N, C-alpha and C positions, 0 to 999 in steps of 0.2 A: 738186464736184457741179454739174451743169448746172441751169439755171433750170427746165426742164420736170420734171426728177426732183425738185427741191426743192419745186415746187408740189404734186406728187403726194404727197410725204411730209407736207407741211403739211396737206393734205386728210385724210390718214389720222390724223394726230395730233389734228386738230380734231374729227374724228368720235369718236375714242376719248375725248377730254376731255369732249365733250358727253354721251357715254354714262355716264361716271362722275360727272358733275356733280350728284349728289344726295347729301345727307348719309348716308342709309341705305345706298345702293349703295356709297358709298365706305367706310363702316364694314364692310360685308360683305367687300369686297375686302381691306381691311386685315387682317381675321381670316384670310381665305383665303391671304394672303401668307405666313402661318406654316405652311401645309400644308393638304391637303384635309380637308374636314369634311362631316359629314352634316347634314341639316336640323335635327335636334334640337340638335346642338352649336352651329350658327349661331344658332338661336332663343335659346338660353341666353346667348350672348355679346352679341347685338344688342338683346334686349328689345323685339322688335316682334311683332305678331300673326303667326300662321302664314299667314294670308291675304296679308298684306303681303309677307312673306318669299317666298312662292310667286310672287307677281307680280314681285318684284325678280329672283329667280333665273331665272324664265322669260324675262324681258326680256333679262337679261345673257347668257343662253344663246343666245337668238335673234340677239343682236348679236355673237356669237362671242367674248365676253369670258370666258365660263366653259365648262368641259367637265364632263361628268357621267359618273361611273362607277357602274354598278349592281352591287350585291353582295347577292343575295337580296332582302329587302324594303327595303333601304336604298339611297339614292342619295347618292353622295359627290361634292361639288363642289370644283373647283380652278380656278385661273386658267389660261386656255387659251393666252395669249400671253406669251412670255417678256419682251417689251418692256413690256407692261403690268405684269408682276410687278416688273420693275426700277423702273418709274415709281412704283408704290405703295410699294416699299421706300425709294426716294429721298425721297418725300413724308413718309414716317414719320420718316426721319432728320432732315429739315428741321423738321417741325412738331411731332413728338411726343417728341423727346428733350430 
């Protein structure tokens, strides 16, 4: 890999790490690494207020970390980037097992 390409990749990874560098956002992503979930499911798992969760989900969606699928009245969230999904799973193996 040439230096320019490596610098670009380092910039991408750094931005992603900054975006997930909050305990609650990381918790949400850990739960979503198991599969898509709706707001009610995430609320029950994370034990945070609906307002906080909404802010976290909106921010992560704006940063293209999450994708949302609407089904009737429900919105289902999942991890948008396969590399982020792999990163979260790797961190779980290292720190949670």
